[in-house]
C-alpha positions in Angstrom: -9.8 9.5 4.4 -6.7 10.5 6.5 -6.8 9.7 10.2 -5.8 12.2 12.8 -2.5 11.3 14.5 -2.2 12.5 18.1 1.5 12.7 18.7 1.1 14.7 22.0 -0.7 11.9 23.8 1.1 9.8 26.4 0.7 6.9 23.8 0.9 8.4 20.3 -2.0 7.0 18.2 -4.4 7.5 15.4 -7.2 5.4 16.9 -8.8 8.2 18.9 -7.6 7.3 22.4 -8.3 10.8 23.5 -12.1 10.1 23.1 -11.9 6.6 24.5 -11.1 7.1 28.2 -11.7 3.4 29.2 -9.2 2.0 26.7 -6.8 4.9 27.2 -6.7 4.2 30.9 -6.3 0.5 30.4 -3.4 1.0 28.1 -1.8 3.6 30.3 -2.0 1.1 33.1 -0.4 -1.6 30.9 2.4 0.8 29.8 4.5 0.7 33.1 4.6 -3.1 32.9 5.7 -2.9 29.3 8.5 -0.5 30.2 9.6 -2.7 33.0 9.7 -5.6 30.6 11.7 -3.5 28.2 14.2 -2.6 30.9 14.5 -6.3 32.0 14.3 -8.1 28.6 15.1 -5.5 25.9 18.6 -4.8 24.7 20.9 -5.2 27.6 22.8 -2.0 28.5 22.8 0.8 25.9 20.0 2.5 27.7 21.8 5.8 28.0 23.1 5.8 24.4 21.6 7.8 21.6 20.5 5.6 18.7 19.7 6.9 15.2 16.1 5.5 15.0 13.1 6.1 12.9 9.9 6.7 14.8 6.4 6.3 13.3 4.5 9.6 13.3 1.8 8.8 10.7 0.5 6.2 8.3 0.7 8.0 5.0 2.7 6.6 2.1 5.4 9.3 2.3 7.0 10.7 5.4 5.4 8.4 7.9 8.5 8.3 10.1 10.9 10.7 11.6 14.6 9.9 12.0 16.7 11.1 14.9 18.9 10.1 17.8 16.8 8.7 20.6 17.5 6.8 23.8 15.7 3.5 23.5 13.7 3.7 26.8 12.4 7.1 25.6 11.3 5.7 22.2 7.7 6.8 21.4 5.9 3.5 20.9 2.6 4.3 19.4 -0.6 2.6 18.1 -1.2 3.1 14.4 -3.8 1.6 12.0 -3.6 2.1 8.2 -6.2 4.6 7.0 -9.4 3.0 5.8 -10.2 2.7 2.1 -11.6 6.0 0.7 -13.6 4.6 -2.3 -16.8 3.2 -0.8 -17.2 0.8 2.0 -14.6 -1.9 2.3 -16.1 -5.3 1.5 -14.9 -8.7 2.7 -13.1 -10.4 -0.2 -13.0 -14.0 0.7 -14.6 -16.8 2.7 -18.2 -17.4 3.6 -18.8 -13.7 4.4 -17.5 -12.5 1.1 -19.2 -9.4 -0.2 -20.4 -8.3 3.2 -19.2 -5.1 4.8 -16.1 -5.5 7.0 -16.7 -5.9 10.7 -15.8 -3.0 13.0 -16.5 -5.3 16.0 -15.6 -9.0 16.0 -18.7 -11.3 15.7 -19.3 -13.2 19.0 -18.9 -16.6 17.5 -15.5 -15.7 16.1 -14.1 -14.1 19.3 -12.1 -17.1 20.5 -10.5 -17.8 17.1 -9.7 -14.2 16.4 -8.2 -13.8 19.9 -6.0 -16.8 19.3 -4.7 -15.5 16.0 -3.9 -12.1 17.6 -2.2 -13.6 20.6 -0.1 -15.9 18.5 1.1 -13.0 16.4 1.6 -10.7 19.3 3.7 -13.3 21.2 6.3 -13.3 18.5 7.1 -9.6 18.9 8.5 -9.5 22.5 9.9 -13.0 21.9 12.3 -11.8 19.2 13.4 -8.9 21.3 14.3 -11.3 24.1 16.1 -13.6 21.7 18.3 -10.7 20.5 18.9 -8.8 23.7 22.6 -9.6 24.1 23.6 -9.0 20.5 24.5 -5.4 20.8 27.7 -6.3 22.8 29.2 -8.1 19.7 27.9 -5.8 17.0 30.2 -5.8 13.9 29.7 -2.1 13.4 27.6 0.7 14.8 25.6 0.7 11.5 24.6 -2.9 12.3 24.0 -2.1 16.0 21.6 0.6 15.0 19.7 -1.8 12.6 19.4 -4.3 15.4 18.0 -1.7 17.8 15.6 -0.4 15.1 14.3 -3.9 14.6 13.9 -4.3 18.4 11.9 -1.1 19.0 9.6 -1.8 16.1 9.0 -5.3 17.4 8.0 -3.5 20.6 5.7 -1.2 18.6 4.1 -4.3 17.0 3.4 -5.7 20.4 1.6 -2.4 21.2 -0.5 -2.7 18.0 -1.7 -6.2 19.0 -2.2 -5.3 22.7 -4.5 -2.4 21.6 -6.7 -4.9 19.7 -6.8 -7.1 22.8 -7.8 -4.3 25.1 -10.3 -2.7 22.7 -12.2 -5.7 21.4 -11.8 -8.6 23.8 -12.6 -7.2 27.2 -11.3 -8.8 30.4 -10.0 -11.8 28.4 -8.0 -9.5 26.2 -6.5 -7.6 29.2 -5.5 -11.0 30.7 -3.8 -12.0 27.4 -2.0 -8.7 27.3 -0.5 -9.2 30.7 0.5 -12.8 29.8 2.4 -11.5 26.8 4.8 -9.7 29.3 5.1 -12.8 31.5 6.2 -15.4 29.0 9.9 -15.6 28.2 11.7 -16.9 25.2 13.3 -20.2 26.0 11.9 -20.4 29.5 11.3 -24.1 30.3 8.3 -23.3 32.5 6.7 -20.4 30.6 8.0 -20.3 27.0 6.8 -18.4 24.0 4.0 -19.9 22.0 5.9 -20.8 18.8 9.0 -23.0 19.1 11.2 -20.9 16.6 10.8 -18.0 19.1 12.3 -20.1 21.9 15.5 -20.8 19.9 18.6 -19.0 21.1 20.0 -16.3 18.8 23.6 -16.6 19.9 25.4 -14.6 17.2 24.9 -12.2 14.3 24.9 -15.0 11.7 21.8 -16.3 13.5 20.3 -12.8 13.7 20.6 -12.2 10.0 19.2 -15.6 9.3 16.3 -14.9 11.7 15.5 -11.6 10.1 15.7 -13.2 6.6 13.7 -16.3 7.2 11.7 -16.1 10.5 10.7 -12.5 10.1 9.7 -13.4 6.5 7.2 -15.8 8.0 5.9 -12.8 9.9 5.5 -10.9 6.6 3.3 -13.7 5.2 1.2 -14.1 8.4 0.7 -10.4 8.6 -0.3 -10.2 4.9 -2.8 -13.0 5.4 -4.3 -11.1 8.4 -4.2 -7.9 6.5 -7.0 -9.4 4.3 -9.2 -10.0 7.4 -12.9 -9.2 7.4 -12.2 -7.8 10.9 -11.3 -4.3 9.8 -9.2 -3.2 12.9 -7.1 -6.3 12.6 -6.6 -5.8 8.8 -5.6 -2.2 9.1 -3.3 -2.8 12.0 -1.4 -5.5 10.2 -1.3 -3.4 7.0 0.7 -0.8 8.8 2.9 -3.3 10.6 3.9 -4.6 7.1 5.3 -1.1 6.4 7.8 -1.5 9.2 8.4 -5.2 8.7 9.9 -4.6 5.3 13.0 -3.0 7.0 13.5 -6.1 9.2 13.6 -8.4 6.1 16.1 -6.0 4.4 18.3 -6.1 7.5 18.6 -9.9 7.2 18.7 -10.2 3.5 21.4 -7.5 3.2 23.3 -8.8 6.2 23.7 -12.3 4.7 24.6 -10.8 1.3 27.3 -8.7 3.0 28.7 -11.8 4.8 28.8 -13.7 1.5 30.4 -10.7 -0.2 33.2 -10.6 2.4 33.7 -14.4 2.1 33.8 -14.1 -1.7 36.4 -11.3 -1.5 38.7 -13.5 0.5 38.1 -16.6 -1.6 38.9 -14.6 -4.7 42.2 -13.5 -3.1 43.0 -17.2 -2.3 42.4 -16.7 1.4 40.7 -19.4 3.5 37.9 -17.5 5.4 38.5 -19.7 8.5 42.1 -18.5 8.7 41.0 -14.8 9.2 37.8 -15.1 11.2 35.3 -14.9 8.4 32.4 -17.2 7.5 33.1 -20.1 5.1 30.3 -20.9 2.7 29.6 -24.4 4.1 29.0 -22.8 7.5 26.7 -20.2 6.0 24.8 -22.9 4.3 24.3 -24.8 7.5 22.8 -21.7 9.1 20.6 -21.2 6.1 19.4 -24.8 6.5 18.7 -24.4 10.2 16.8 -21.2 10.2 14.8 -21.7 7.0 13.6 -25.2 8.0 12.6 -23.9 11.5 10.7 -21.1 9.8 8.8 -23.6 7.5 7.3 -25.1 10.7 5.9 -21.7 11.7 3.3 -22.0 9.0 1.7 -25.1 10.7 0.5 -28.3 9.1 -0.2 -28.3 5.4 -3.5 -30.0 6.1 -5.2 -27.9 8.8 -8.8 -27.6 10.0 -7.9 -24.5 11.9 -6.6 -22.8 8.8 -9.8 -23.9 7.0 -12.0 -22.4 9.6 -10.0 -19.1 9.8 -10.5 -18.8 6.0 -14.1 -19.9 6.0 -15.0 -17.3 8.7 -13.2 -14.6 6.7 -10.7 -13.9 9.5 -7.5 -14.8 7.6 -7.0 -14.9 3.9 -4.4 -16.0 1.5 -1.4 -13.9 0.5 -2.6 -10.9 -1.4 -6.1 -12.3 -1.4 -7.7 -9.0 -2.5 -5.4 -8.5 -5.6 -7.4 -10.9 -7.8 -4.7 -13.6 -7.8 -7.1 -16.4 -7.1 -9.9 -17.7 -9.4 -12.3 -18.6 -6.6 -12.3 -16.4 -3.5 -14.5 -18.9 -1.8 -12.0 -21.7 -2.3 -14.8 -24.3 -2.5 -15.0 -27.4 -4.6 -11.3 -27.3 -5.3 -8.4 -29.4 -4.1 -4.7 -28.9 -3.4 -2.4 -31.6 -4.7 0.7 -32.5 -2.7 2.8 -35.6 -1.9 2.9 -37.8 1.2 5.1 -40.7 2.0 3.7 -44.0 3.2 6.1 -46.8 4.0 8.8 -45.0 2.1 6.6 -44.7 -1.1 5.7 -41.2 -2.4 2.2 -40.8 -3.6 0.0 -37.9 -4.6 -2.9 -36.8 -2.4 -5.7 -34.2 -2.8 -6.5 -31.9 0.2 -9.6 -29.7 0.1 -8.3 -26.3 -0.8 -9.6 -24.6 2.4 -7.7 -27.1 4.5 -4.5 -26.3 2.5 -4.3 -22.6 3.3 -1.1 -23.0 5.4 0.4 -24.9 2.4 -0.5 -22.1 0.0 1.0 -19.5 2.3 4.2 -21.6 2.8 4.5 -22.0 -1.0 4.4 -18.2 -1.5 7.0 -17.8 1.3 9.3 -20.4 -0.2 9.1 -18.7 -3.6 10.1 -15.4 -2.0 12.9 -17.0 0.0 14.2 -18.7 -3.2 14.4 -15.2 -4.8 16.5 -14.0 -1.9 18.9 -16.9 -2.1 19.3 -16.3 -5.9 20.3 -12.7 -5.1 23.0 -14.0 -2.7 24.3 -16.3 -5.4 24.6 -13.3 -7.8 27.2 -11.9 -5.3 29.2 -15.1 -5.8 28.8 -14.8 -9.5 30.1 -11.2 -9.4 33.3 -12.5 -7.9 33.5 -15.2 -10.6 33.2 -18.0 -8.1 31.6 -21.4 -8.9 30.3 -22.1 -5.4 26.6 -21.5 -4.6 24.3 -21.5 -1.6 20.8 -23.0 -1.8 17.5 -23.1 -0.1 16.5 -26.5 1.3 13.3 -28.2 0.2 10.2 -27.8 2.2 10.6 -31.4 3.3 13.9 -30.9 5.0 14.2 -31.0 8.8 10.5 -30.6 9.5 9.1 -31.2 12.9 5.4 -30.8 12.0 3.1 -31.2 9.1 3.1 -33.8 6.3 6.9 -34.3 6.6 7.3 -34.0 10.4 8.9 -37.1 11.8 10.2 -38.2 8.4 13.8 -37.8 7.1 14.8 -36.1 3.9 18.0 -34.6 2.5 18.0 -30.9 1.7 17.0 -31.7 -1.9 13.9 -33.5 -0.7 14.8 -37.1 -1.2 13.6 -39.4 1.5 16.3 -41.1 3.5 16.6 -43.1 6.7 17.0 -41.5 10.1 20.5 -43.1 10.3 21.5 -41.6 7.0 20.2 -38.2 8.2 22.2 -38.4 11.4 25.4 -39.4 9.5 25.0 -36.2 7.4 23.7 -33.9 10.1 27.1 -32.2 10.6 27.2 -31.5 6.9 23.7 -30.1 6.8 23.0 -28.4 10.2 25.2 -26.4 12.6 26.9 -28.3 15.4 28.6 -27.0 18.6 31.9 -26.5 16.8 30.2 -24.2 14.3 28.5 -22.1 17.0 31.8 -21.9 18.9 33.7 -20.8 15.7 31.1 -18.1 15.0 31.1 -17.0 18.6 34.9 -16.5 18.4 34.4 -14.3 15.4 31.9 -12.0 17.2 34.4 -9.3 18.2 32.7 -5.9 18.6 33.7 -3.1 16.2 32.2 0.1 17.5 34.4 2.7 15.7 32.6 4.9 13.1 32.9 3.5 9.6 34.6 0.4 10.7 33.4 -3.2 10.2 34.3 -6.6 11.5 36.4 -8.7 9.1 33.6 -11.2 8.5 31.1 -8.7 6.9 31.4 -6.2 4.1 30.2 -2.6 4.6 26.8 -1.7 3.1 26.8 0.1 -0.2 24.8 3.0 1.3 23.9 4.4 4.7 20.5 4.9 6.3 18.2 7.7 5.4 20.7 9.3 3.1 23.4 9.3 5.8 26.9 8.2 4.9 28.0 4.7 5.9 30.4 6.2 8.5 27.7 8.3 10.1 27.5 8.3 14.0 24.5 5.9 14.1 25.2 5.3 17.9 26.4 8.0 20.3 27.8 6.2 23.3 27.6 7.8 26.7 
């Protein structure tokens, strides 16, 4: 079953807004406030420039987006849900409601929990735009500038996706939440974003590429878990969001790979990267440690009653829950084994499996991130260098969960707080690192040119050449 996509509407959509005047008017009332937020908190300047962007125009597997030069304030943010399954009625595949038909309306007893899940996810979308709003001024190329702006407009579209759910299914409470999403500000001491990683400043492009590698990858796993939801509109919304999210992860993964490649080229030539404004491997490693460990905390505590209830009520599943990866979709009468530390002594503990859903999702994330770091190391191998980067253990630099408030080295060995502080400058960025990277952030806006600290990509975007005019300045 293929949905009808109304591209002529004021808000492009495939959710039938034309026949839903109450929700259409509510969203059209919210739209001016969104555009005002974008003008104030979206990418600073560049509003008159034409950016080579892809715009969602459908949800099919092929040809779902158009590419063309667009001014960002004119971008056509739309509301798109993945098409429903065609073979029979979709059934819930996990939790206490397993086997029942999916819900088209949220059951009353689940409204508060579902709303909290949606708001938490929704809040990350404008937050990341706010964190990145100044980066265009120091873009290392117009290719990278275009990728930044593509990420930004799609995060804006993901906000629209969540706001539609709030308006459609949560009444006045949903409308209030939608308005609050535009009032909070990343890093604001009085009205910050919900999750701490989305209040961290993104000062430079190293941080941006780490953010899109690690923090957006958390988004992938959270969206994938919600894509299994028994609440069908939420599941189908996040399924389509994952289509766009893949590009954000590639921007980060490829960005760090290109930085490492440029560093490897210089090292192979016997040039100290610091002497020419490039990124030494030890600094790259500290950024990896900072952003990966901050992203681990986004998954929440490993032992969580909230996660257990979200699974039990069939609102949020495990990663790829419906693909038959798990022996027991009910997750009953099973335990998850992990380690805790008491008085410096490591011991095994058993957590009821439903309470360990965050830990399972984090494990899947860590395996994925490990694969990415292995790919970066292959770049170093290609240049016949012995140096390697690594992904720190899940225990390192944690603020919450089983390891929050404890001290470990990046390899996972428990140490004292004093020992951690002595090694902090080796493991995590310090002000001198941020200042060095800031000094390297010199804009390069000529077609086909790239800053000295990053290698060009092997191919361009949408079959365009690398030196294509991805940004037309006015």
